[in-house]
C-alpha positions, 0 to 999 in steps of 0.5 A: 162937615166936609174937607175938600182939596183940589189942584191942577197943573199944566206941564206944557201947552199940550199936557196937564193933570188935575186931581181932587179929594173930599172927606165928609163926616156926619158927626152925630152918626159917625158916617164918612164919605171918601171921594177921589178923582184924577184927570189927564188933560190933553190939549184944551179939548180932551180930558180922561178921568178916573175916580172913586167914592167910598162910604162907611159908617160906625152907627150901631142904631139902625133907626137913626140912619143918615144919608150916607148910611142909607146909601152904603151899598153905593160905593163906586169906581168911575171913569171916562173921557170928555171932549169939548167942541 
């Protein structure tokens, strides 16, 4: 089951920030996914963001892999800049 939270705040007409987080758990196998993302908003056209995804599992039976377990090596940190024309 997933739990998600997010927010966005405009400080003035030029600056703002937003963030989101998600926790997802596979109940049968005990696998978990943590995901966080934050962004700085500049004007109405620019957004710079940074985030990460982290996966873990406590499953002791390798024959019952779920999606998260099959992708355990895919933890990531990412970032970028968006511009809207």
